[in-house]
C-alpha positions as CSV (number, residue, x, y, z in Angstrom):
1,X,14.8,-10.2,0.4
2,X,16.9,-10.2,3.5
3,X,15.0,-9.4,6.7
4,X,16.5,-6.7,9.0
5,X,16.2,-7.1,12.7
6,X,17.0,-9.8,15.3
7,X,16.3,-13.5,15.3
8,X,17.6,-14.8,18.6
9,X,16.8,-14.4,22.3
10,X,20.6,-14.0,23.0
11,X,20.6,-10.7,21.1
12,X,17.6,-9.5,23.1
13,X,19.1,-10.4,26.5
14,X,22.1,-8.2,25.9
15,X,19.9,-5.2,25.6
16,X,17.9,-5.7,28.8
17,X,19.7,-3.1,30.9
18,X,20.1,-0.5,28.1
19,X,18.2,2.8,28.3
20,X,14.8,2.4,26.8
21,X,12.4,4.6,24.9
22,X,8.7,4.6,25.8
23,X,6.8,6.8,23.3
24,X,6.6,4.4,20.4
25,X,5.2,5.7,17.0
26,X,3.4,3.2,15.0
27,X,3.3,5.7,12.2
28,X,6.8,7.2,12.2
29,X,7.4,10.9,12.6
30,X,9.3,11.2,9.3
31,X,6.3,9.8,7.5
32,X,3.9,12.3,9.1
33,X,6.2,15.2,8.2
34,X,5.7,14.3,4.5
35,X,2.1,15.5,4.8
36,X,2.9,18.9,6.4
37,X,2.6,22.0,4.1
38,X,5.8,24.0,3.8
39,X,6.3,26.2,6.9
40,X,3.8,24.3,9.0
41,X,4.9,22.3,12.0
42,X,1.6,20.7,13.3
43,X,-1.0,18.4,11.8
44,X,-4.7,18.4,12.3
45,X,-5.2,15.1,14.2
46,X,-8.8,13.7,14.3
47,X,-10.0,11.0,16.7
48,X,-12.6,9.0,15.0
49,X,-13.8,7.4,18.2
50,X,-13.4,10.2,20.9
51,X,-14.0,9.2,24.5
52,X,-15.8,11.5,27.0
53,X,-13.6,13.0,29.6
54,X,-15.1,12.7,33.1
55,X,-14.2,14.8,36.2
56,X,-15.8,15.8,39.5
57,X,-17.7,18.7,38.0
58,X,-18.7,17.8,34.5
59,X,-17.9,15.7,31.4
60,X,-16.8,16.8,28.0
61,X,-15.1,15.9,24.7
62,X,-11.7,17.3,23.9
63,X,-11.4,19.6,20.9
64,X,-11.5,17.4,17.8
65,X,-9.5,17.6,15.6
66,X,-6.6,18.8,17.6
67,X,-3.6,20.7,16.3
68,X,-0.6,18.5,17.2
69,X,3.0,18.1,16.5
70,X,4.1,14.8,14.9
71,X,5.7,13.7,18.2
72,X,2.2,13.5,19.7
73,X,0.4,11.8,16.8
74,X,0.1,8.1,16.1
75,X,2.0,6.8,19.1
76,X,1.3,4.6,22.2
77,X,3.4,4.2,25.3
78,X,5.5,1.0,25.3
79,X,3.7,-0.4,22.3
80,X,6.9,-2.4,21.3
81,X,8.1,-3.1,24.8
82,X,8.9,-6.8,25.2
83,X,8.8,-8.3,28.7
84,X,11.0,-11.2,29.8
85,X,10.3,-11.9,33.5
86,X,10.7,-8.7,35.3
87,X,12.8,-7.0,32.6
88,X,11.7,-5.2,29.5
89,X,13.5,-4.2,26.3
90,X,12.6,-1.9,23.4
91,X,15.0,-3.6,20.9
92,X,12.2,-4.1,18.4
93,X,11.7,-0.3,18.3
94,X,15.3,0.6,18.2
95,X,16.7,-2.1,16.0
96,X,14.0,-3.5,13.7
97,X,12.0,-0.4,13.1
98,X,15.1,1.8,13.4
99,X,16.6,0.0,10.4
100,X,13.3,-0.2,8.5
101,X,12.5,3.5,8.9
102,X,16.1,4.6,8.1
103,X,15.8,2.9,4.7
104,X,12.1,3.4,4.2
105,X,12.2,7.2,4.5
106,X,14.5,7.8,1.4
107,X,12.6,5.0,-0.5
108,X,9.3,6.8,0.0
109,X,10.9,10.1,-1.1
110,X,12.4,8.5,-4.1
111,X,9.1,7.0,-5.4
112,X,7.1,10.1,-4.5
113,X,9.0,11.8,-7.3
114,X,9.6,8.8,-9.5
115,X,10.0,9.6,-13.1
116,X,12.8,7.4,-14.5
117,X,14.5,4.1,-13.9
118,X,17.8,5.0,-12.1
119,X,20.6,3.1,-10.4
120,X,18.9,3.7,-7.1
121,X,15.6,2.2,-8.2
122,X,16.4,-1.4,-7.2
123,X,17.4,-0.6,-3.6
124,X,14.6,1.9,-3.2
125,X,12.1,-0.7,-4.4
126,X,13.4,-3.4,-2.0
127,X,13.5,-0.9,0.9
128,X,10.0,0.4,0.3
129,X,8.5,-3.2,0.1
130,X,10.2,-4.0,3.5
131,X,9.0,-0.8,5.0
132,X,5.4,-1.3,3.8
133,X,5.4,-4.8,5.3
134,X,6.5,-3.5,8.7
135,X,4.1,-0.6,8.5
136,X,1.1,-2.9,7.8
137,X,1.8,-5.0,10.9
138,X,3.3,-2.5,13.4
139,X,0.1,-0.6,14.0
140,X,-2.3,-1.5,17.0
141,X,-4.7,-3.0,14.4
142,X,-1.9,-5.0,12.8
143,X,-0.8,-6.4,16.2
144,X,-4.4,-7.1,17.2
145,X,-4.8,-9.0,13.9
146,X,-1.8,-11.2,14.8
147,X,-3.3,-11.9,18.2
148,X,-6.6,-13.0,16.8
149,X,-5.2,-14.9,13.8
150,X,-2.8,-16.9,15.9
151,X,-4.8,-17.1,19.2
152,X,-2.2,-15.1,21.2
153,X,-2.8,-13.3,24.5
154,X,0.8,-12.4,25.4
155,X,2.0,-9.1,23.9
156,X,5.7,-10.2,23.8
157,X,4.8,-13.3,21.9
158,X,2.7,-11.2,19.5
159,X,5.7,-8.9,18.8
160,X,8.0,-11.9,18.2
161,X,5.5,-13.3,15.7
162,X,5.3,-9.9,14.0
163,X,9.1,-9.8,13.7
164,X,9.0,-13.1,11.7
165,X,5.8,-12.2,9.8
166,X,6.1,-8.7,8.6
167,X,7.4,-9.5,5.1
168,X,4.6,-11.9,4.3
169,X,3.0,-9.6,1.6
170,X,6.2,-8.8,-0.2
171,X,5.8,-11.5,-2.8
172,X,2.3,-10.5,-4.0
173,X,3.3,-6.8,-3.9
174,X,6.3,-7.4,-6.1
175,X,4.1,-9.3,-8.6
176,X,1.5,-6.6,-8.7
177,X,1.1,-3.7,-11.1
178,X,2.5,-0.5,-9.5
179,X,1.3,3.0,-10.2
180,X,2.3,6.2,-8.4
181,X,-0.5,8.8,-8.7
182,X,-0.3,12.4,-7.8
183,X,-2.4,15.2,-6.2
184,X,-0.2,18.1,-7.3
185,X,-3.0,19.8,-9.3
186,X,-5.7,19.1,-6.7
187,X,-6.6,21.5,-3.9
188,X,-7.3,18.4,-1.7
189,X,-4.2,16.4,-0.7
190,X,-3.8,12.9,0.7
191,X,-4.4,12.3,4.4
192,X,-2.6,10.0,6.9
193,X,-4.3,7.0,8.4
194,X,-3.4,5.0,11.5
195,X,-3.3,2.1,9.0
196,X,-1.3,3.8,6.2
197,X,-0.9,0.6,4.1
198,X,-4.6,0.2,3.3
199,X,-6.3,-2.6,1.6
200,X,-9.4,-1.7,-0.5
201,X,-11.8,-4.3,-1.9
202,X,-15.2,-3.1,-3.1
203,X,-16.8,-6.3,-1.8
204,X,-15.5,-5.9,1.7
205,X,-17.5,-3.2,3.5
206,X,-15.7,-1.4,6.4
207,X,-16.7,-3.0,9.7
208,X,-17.4,-6.4,8.2
209,X,-15.7,-8.7,8.9
210,X,-15.3,-7.1,12.3
211,X,-12.1,-5.5,13.7
212,X,-9.3,-6.4,13.4
213,X,-10.0,-8.2,10.1
214,X,-10.9,-6.6,6.8
215,X,-10.0,-6.9,3.1
216,X,-7.4,-9.6,2.5
217,X,-4.6,-9.1,0.1
218,X,-4.9,-12.5,-1.6
219,X,-8.3,-11.5,-2.9
220,X,-7.9,-10.6,-6.6
221,X,-9.9,-7.4,-6.2
222,X,-7.9,-6.0,-3.3
223,X,-5.9,-2.9,-4.0
224,X,-3.0,-1.8,-1.8
225,X,-3.3,2.0,-1.3
226,X,-0.3,3.7,0.4
227,X,0.1,7.5,0.3
228,X,3.8,8.4,0.0
229,X,3.1,12.0,1.0
230,X,0.6,14.7,0.7
231,X,0.8,14.7,-3.1
232,X,1.8,11.1,-4.1
233,X,0.2,7.8,-3.5
234,X,1.2,4.2,-4.5
235,X,-1.6,1.9,-5.8
236,X,-0.8,-1.8,-6.3
237,X,-3.3,-3.9,-8.3
238,X,-3.1,-7.6,-8.9
239,X,-2.1,-8.5,-12.4
240,X,-5.0,-10.8,-12.8
241,X,-7.4,-8.0,-12.1
242,X,-5.6,-5.7,-14.5
243,X,-6.1,-8.3,-17.2
244,X,-9.8,-8.8,-16.4
245,X,-11.6,-5.7,-15.2
246,X,-14.8,-7.7,-14.5
247,X,-13.3,-10.5,-12.4
248,X,-15.0,-11.4,-9.2
249,X,-13.0,-9.3,-6.6
250,X,-13.8,-11.8,-3.8
251,X,-11.9,-14.7,-5.6
252,X,-8.3,-15.5,-4.6
253,X,-5.8,-14.3,-7.1
254,X,-3.9,-16.9,-9.1
255,X,-1.1,-18.5,-7.0
256,X,-1.6,-16.2,-4.0
257,X,1.2,-17.0,-1.5
258,X,3.7,-15.5,0.9
259,X,7.4,-15.7,1.5
260,X,8.3,-16.9,-2.0
261,X,11.0,-15.9,-4.4
262,X,9.8,-13.8,-7.3
263,X,11.0,-11.2,-9.8
264,X,9.7,-7.7,-10.4
265,X,10.1,-5.7,-13.7
266,X,10.8,-2.2,-12.4
267,X,10.6,-0.6,-15.8
268,X,6.8,-1.3,-15.7
269,X,6.2,1.0,-12.7
270,X,3.6,3.6,-13.9
271,X,3.9,7.2,-12.8
272,X,2.9,10.8,-13.6
273,X,-1.0,10.6,-13.5
274,X,-2.6,13.6,-11.9
275,X,-5.8,12.8,-10.0
276,X,-8.6,15.3,-10.0
277,X,-10.1,16.4,-6.7
278,X,-12.9,13.9,-6.8
279,X,-10.4,11.1,-7.1
280,X,-8.3,12.3,-4.3
281,X,-11.4,12.6,-2.1
282,X,-12.3,9.0,-2.9
283,X,-8.9,7.7,-1.9
284,X,-9.1,9.8,1.3
285,X,-12.6,8.3,1.9
286,X,-11.1,4.8,1.7
287,X,-8.3,5.7,4.0
288,X,-10.7,7.2,6.6
289,X,-13.3,4.4,6.5
290,X,-10.5,1.9,6.8
291,X,-8.8,3.7,9.7
292,X,-9.0,2.3,13.2
293,X,-9.1,5.5,15.4
294,X,-7.0,8.3,14.0
295,X,-6.4,10.2,10.8
296,X,-4.5,13.4,10.2
297,X,-3.7,15.9,7.5
298,X,-2.0,19.2,6.8
299,X,-5.4,21.0,6.5
300,X,-8.5,20.5,8.5
301,X,-10.9,20.3,5.7
302,X,-9.1,17.3,4.1
303,X,-10.3,15.2,7.1
304,X,-13.9,15.2,5.9
305,X,-14.0,13.6,2.4
306,X,-17.5,12.1,3.1
307,X,-18.9,15.6,2.8
308,X,-18.0,15.6,-0.9
309,X,-18.1,11.9,-1.8
310,X,-21.7,10.8,-2.4
311,X,-20.8,7.3,-3.7
312,X,-21.5,3.9,-2.2
313,X,-18.4,1.9,-1.2
314,X,-19.0,-0.7,-3.9
315,X,-19.2,1.9,-6.6
316,X,-16.2,4.1,-5.7
317,X,-14.2,2.7,-8.6
318,X,-16.9,2.4,-11.2
319,X,-14.9,4.7,-13.5
320,X,-11.9,2.5,-13.0
321,X,-9.8,5.3,-11.6
322,X,-7.9,2.8,-9.3
323,X,-6.8,0.8,-12.3
324,X,-3.4,1.5,-13.8
325,X,-3.1,2.5,-17.4
326,X,-4.2,-0.8,-19.0
327,X,-2.9,0.2,-22.4
328,X,0.6,0.3,-20.8
329,X,0.4,-2.9,-18.8
330,X,2.5,-5.4,-20.7
331,X,1.0,-8.8,-21.5
332,X,4.1,-10.8,-20.4
333,X,4.2,-14.6,-20.5
334,X,6.9,-15.0,-17.8
335,X,10.4,-14.4,-16.8
336,X,13.6,-16.4,-17.1
337,X,16.9,-15.4,-15.4
338,X,20.3,-17.1,-15.7
339,X,23.1,-16.7,-13.2
340,X,26.9,-16.9,-13.5
341,X,27.0,-20.3,-11.8
342,X,24.8,-21.8,-14.5
343,X,21.6,-21.9,-12.5
344,X,18.3,-20.6,-13.9
345,X,15.3,-19.1,-12.2
346,X,12.1,-19.1,-14.2
347,X,8.4,-18.3,-13.5
348,X,5.3,-17.5,-15.4
349,X,3.4,-14.2,-15.1
350,X,1.6,-15.4,-11.9
351,X,4.8,-16.6,-10.2
352,X,4.2,-20.3,-10.9
353,X,7.3,-22.4,-11.4
354,X,7.8,-26.0,-12.5
355,X,6.5,-28.4,-11.3
356,X,3.4,-26.3,-10.5
357,X,0.4,-28.0,-12.3
358,X,-0.7,-24.7,-13.9
359,X,2.7,-23.4,-14.9
360,X,2.4,-21.5,-18.2
361,X,-1.2,-22.7,-18.5
362,X,-2.0,-22.0,-22.1
363,X,-5.8,-22.2,-21.8
364,X,-5.7,-19.6,-19.0
365,X,-3.3,-17.4,-21.0
366,X,-5.6,-17.4,-24.1
367,X,-8.6,-16.5,-21.9
368,X,-6.6,-13.8,-20.2
369,X,-5.4,-12.3,-23.6
370,X,-9.0,-12.0,-24.9
371,X,-10.3,-10.6,-21.6
372,X,-7.3,-8.2,-21.4
373,X,-8.0,-6.8,-24.8
374,X,-11.7,-6.2,-23.8
375,X,-10.5,-4.6,-20.5
376,X,-8.2,-2.2,-22.3
377,X,-10.9,-1.0,-24.5
378,X,-13.3,-0.6,-21.6
379,X,-10.6,1.2,-19.6
380,X,-10.0,3.6,-22.5
381,X,-13.7,4.4,-22.7
382,X,-14.1,5.0,-19.0
383,X,-10.9,7.0,-18.7
384,X,-11.5,9.1,-21.8
385,X,-10.4,12.7,-21.2
386,X,-8.6,12.0,-18.0
387,X,-4.8,12.3,-17.4
388,X,-2.9,9.0,-18.0
389,X,0.2,7.5,-16.5
390,X,3.5,6.9,-18.2
391,X,6.3,4.3,-18.3
392,X,10.0,4.6,-18.5
393,X,10.3,4.7,-22.3
394,X,12.1,1.4,-22.6
395,X,11.6,-0.1,-26.2
396,X,9.1,2.7,-26.8
397,X,6.4,1.0,-24.6
398,X,5.1,4.3,-23.3
399,X,4.6,5.6,-26.9
400,X,3.0,2.3,-27.9
401,X,0.6,2.5,-25.0
402,X,-0.5,6.0,-26.0
403,X,-1.0,4.9,-29.6
404,X,-3.0,1.9,-28.5
405,X,-5.3,4.0,-26.4
406,X,-5.8,6.5,-29.3
407,X,-6.7,3.6,-31.6
408,X,-9.3,2.2,-29.2
409,X,-10.8,5.7,-28.8
410,X,-11.1,6.0,-32.6
411,X,-12.7,2.6,-32.8
412,X,-15.2,3.7,-30.1
413,X,-15.9,6.9,-32.0
414,X,-14.8,9.0,-29.0
415,X,-12.2,10.8,-31.1
416,X,-12.2,11.5,-34.8
417,X,-10.4,9.1,-37.1
418,X,-7.9,10.8,-39.5
C-alpha cells in the first residue's frame, strides 16, 4: 500500500514559516463524534488517573467524568510539533494525519454499516488499514512505545520514526479474519479509549509488561479490537487461532512479519452479528483496562463496565465470543494472482512464498485441517443460541456455513435431528 505523508526534510523546511496549529488530537474529532447519541454534542470524559489540583487554600479533584465537547477530549498541545533548531512545524498534523483522517473517516463509516461487497470496498479497506496503523502509533502511548523500543529521547526523531513505521501492522491485519460486530440491540454501547486500536491477549495482563508495552500483535492469541462507532466494532483474529481454538496464545503466529506484500479476500469479511449486553460490556472492559489515561462515551454509565463484568481477564473469552463464525471461515490453501505483464504473485494461507522453507507445508496443513474441524464443532457448541455473523453470499458460502453449524449442533444433540 502507498504511504501518504512526507518523506524528505526539504518538504518540511518549506513549511517552517506557515501558520501552525497547536491543539493536536491523537483521537480525531470525527472519530469521537461517531460515539455521540443523536442530538448530543458532548461526551462523558473520564480521567483514569486524575491528579489533585493544589492552590493556596485547599486541594481537590476536578469533577470526573467531565462533560466535554470533542474539541477538548483526547488532545495535547503541540503533540506533533517537530523542532528543527529554533523553528517548529506541524506538517505531520496537517499533511500526514490530515490525509489519513480524510480517508479514514468515510472508511470507518463504510465498514460500520458493512453488509455487501461493493465497488467501494477495496478503497475503504485500504484506507481503514492505513488509518488504523496511524491511530495505533499517533497516541501518547504509541509515541512512548517508539521512544522506548528505539532508545530515543528526542521528540522530533520519534515523530519521524513514527512517520516511517505506522503501517507496520498492515500485513498481519490484512491476513487476519475480519468480523464487524454490532451493539444495535444492546442498551450498552461501545466506548472510546485513548488507544482506540486495542490489542487483547488473555495471557497479557494489563500493566505487565509495564507501560508503554503490552500485548503484541505477532502473538497468535492477540486480537485487534477497534470500535468503529457506538454500535459497531471491528475484531481481527489471526487465521492460525481461528483454525485452532486451543493454540497457545503466547506463541508467535506463523510467518509473523511487517511491511510485506500480501493479499486479502474481502468477500470473507464477516458482519451482522449482534452482541448481547454482557459481550459489549466485556469489550468495553478490555478497552478501559488497556487505556492509558482517558476513556469517553455518549452516556456516563457506559464508562464503568467493571461494575457488571465479574470475569477474570484470562477468562473473558471462555465462550469464544471474540472468535469469528468458524463455520464460515474458509479453509483456503493459498492465493495465486496473475498480472497482464505475465508476472505471478503467489502465497499460501500464512503469506509464505517460495522459497520460504515452510511454503505450503503439507504436514502443518493436515494438522490445521483436523484441528479446524474440532474448533468448528467446539465453537458451535459454545455459541449455541447466540446470533451469528454472515458473509457476502458468494458461491453460497454463507448458506453452507449455516448448514455446517446446524449439522454440528445435531451431532452434538443440541438440536433435534429431522
